[in-house]
N, C-alpha and C positions, 0 to 999 in steps of 0.2 A: 144622592152622594153628600156627603157631608165637607166642611172646611174645617181644620185647627185655626184659630186666629188667637194669637196672644195678645197684641194690641192694635190699635187702629188710631190713625190722626185724620182729623178734618182739615180743610184748608188752613185754618187758622193755627193749625200746629196742636189742638187740643186733644189728648189720649183718651180713648177709651178701650176697656178689657172687659173680654167676656169670651164666649166658646158660640161662634156661629152653628147655625142648627140649619143652613141650608145654603146652600150654592147657585142652584137653580142652572145647573150642567155646567161641566168644567171648562166652559170658556168664559165663565163669566165669575168676577169678582165677588163677595156676598158684599163691598162698600156700595154696590150699585143695587142693591136690590131694595124693597120697602124696609120698613122699621123691623128686625128682628127681636126675637123673644128674649135675648140677654139684652137688650136695650140699646141698639145702635140706633142713633136717632134718625137714620135715612136720610142724611145729608152729609156721609161720611166720605172724603177721599184722600186716598193716600198714595204712597210711592209703594207698590207692591210688586212681588213677584208670585206667578203661581208655579209649584213644585206638585206634581202627580195629583193627590185630590188633596194637598193642604196648601195655606197660603202663606208667607212668611211678609210679614208687614214689617216697615221701617218707622218705629215712632219717634217723636222728636216731641220735646217741650219748649212752645211757642216762646215763652218768656226767655228762654234762652237764648232762642236762634231769631231774631225779628224778621229776618228775611224769608222765613221759610214758607210763610204766606204765598209772599210773592214768586217766591221758586217755582212753588206746586200749579200757581195758577199760570205762570208762564209756560211750564212746559205742558200743559193741558191745551192750551190756545196754540203751542207749536204744532203738537201732534194733530188739531183739528184747522190746520190751516186756516188760524183765522185774522182778520182784518186789524188786528188790535193786540198789543204786547198787555201785561197785568196791571201795570201803571194807566195805560191810554184806557183799558177796560173798565178802571176802577173810576177813573176822573171822569167819564163820560156818565157813569153811573151817579156819580155824586152830583154831576150836573143837573141829569135829568130829574133828582130828586130833589135839586132845590129848585128847580126851574117852576114858572107860574104854572101852567097847566101839566107839565111830565108828559109821558108815555108810558105804556104798561111793560112788565116785565118782558113779555114774547116781543114786542117791538124794539127795545134794546137789546136783546140778544140777537134778535134779526142784523141789527147793525154789526157786530161781533162775528157771528158765524155763517152769515148768509153770502159770505164772499169764499167761504170754505168748503170743503166736502163733511158738512155738517149734518150728513145722513147716516155716514158710516160709525164704527164703534167709538172710535174718537172723539168723533163729533159729539155724538150721545152722552157721551163720559164728560164731554165738556160742558155740555148745555145741563147737565147735572150740577156740576161744580157754580156754573154761572147760575142758577137758578138759589143755590145757598149763598152765595155772595150776595146777591141781590136782598134776600131774607135778612142776611145779617146786617148788612146797611144800612138797611132801611131801619131796622130796631135801632142800631147804633145813631143815625143820624137822627132822630127824635130820643134820644136816651138824655134824661135829666142830668144822668153822672158824667155825661161827656165821654162815654167810653170811644166814641168816634176817632179814628186814626187812617191815615194815609196807607194806602197800599204801595209800597217801596221798596227797592232793594235794601239787603239787611247791611248793616255796619262793613262786613267784609268785603262788600262791594267798593273799587275806586272812588273817591269821591265824585272825579268826572261821571264814573257811570251812575250815580247817585242823583247830581245835578241835571242829567240829561232825562233822567226817569220822571225829575220833579216839574221840569218844563215842559213834558210831554203830557204829565197829569194834570197842570195845568192849561194847557190848550185844551187837553178834551173835555175839562170842565165845561169850560165855554162852548164845544159843541154841543154836550148834552144840553145846556141852558138853551142853545140855540134849538134843539130838536125839541124840547120844552115848550117853545112858544116864545121866550125871550126873542123879540126883535130890535128893540134898540136899548144900551145903557142908560139912555136918559128916563126912560120909564120906571127905572127901578128908584127904590128908596136911596137917600145919600149915603149909608154908610157901606149899603150892600153895592151901589155903583162905583164907591171909591174901591172897594174888594178885587171886584172884577176888573177894574182898568188895572190895578195892580199886577192882578194876574196876567192880564195880557201882557205886562210890561215884563214879567216873568218866564213868559214863553221864550225870551232874548235872552236869560241869565248866561253868565259866561262860563261854561263848564268847564274850564282849563285849570283855574285856580288849585290851588292847592296850597296844606300847611294849615297850621292851628286856628288861625284866623279863619281859613275860607271854612273849616270844617264848623266852626263855631256861630258862622252865619248862615250856615245850609241847616242847623238845626233849630234856631231860631226864624228862618223860613219857613222851614216845615209846621213850627208851631202856630205861626200866623195864618198858615193856611188850614191848618187844621180847626182853628178857631175863626176864622173866616167864613170858611164854608158853613161852621153851625150858625154863623149870623147871618149871611142870607138867608137860611132856611128858616130860621126863626123870623125874619123881617117879611119872608112872601109869603110863609106857611103858619101866621101866630097861632099860638096855641089857646084854646076856648078859654075864656074869663071859667074861672073857679065861683059858679055862684052858691056853692054850699047851700043848697036845698031851696033858694031863693032869697036868701038872708044878703041885705046889700051891705059891702065892706068900706070901711072909712078907715 
């Protein structure tokens, strides 16, 4: 059975077009198949409906809707009865990746899904989404172009909801660091210790403030945490020196 697909969108809102060659049975969307001949990257998750032998997929441009990734992940986590929401999931992942020792992807996913029905279809789909998120975040957090960004609700959400999600992200980052082997802030380099101390303070952020000044402060705080996470990762996992064929650099 073949399914006609006009466009698909992954959890970051990136769209892909093509014609699906296989659905593997009318109960499964081709989004959850292995990479297909028309170029689906194999990690595509979308808001989708199945109608008869075809699939209607709702495509988006992530650049015009920054909250889409958060929305898609939240919906998948809710369906899977997961133990964390999207911001908590991403914060924990970033903490694990930045931690001194870290844990593997399966152990991280177990923290999210083992509290719910992860063996059903919703849980399996959510697991695929989490695998894609893990892969993408590993790439971003080590990207020299600093493409890394926090997974938070979009601007369409109230400032109170976004601030609450940001506090949850910070708390989960610290939890991820502990899962990954951090026992005491005192064991960290000075800059990393200062950033994690700030994160601990941000878990108690005032989520009731509103207005233009509060919005500006929120934007600045998100950027500080974005750069702070990158700095923690760089300090605890420094890149190997570039020996350039063994020649000394002066």
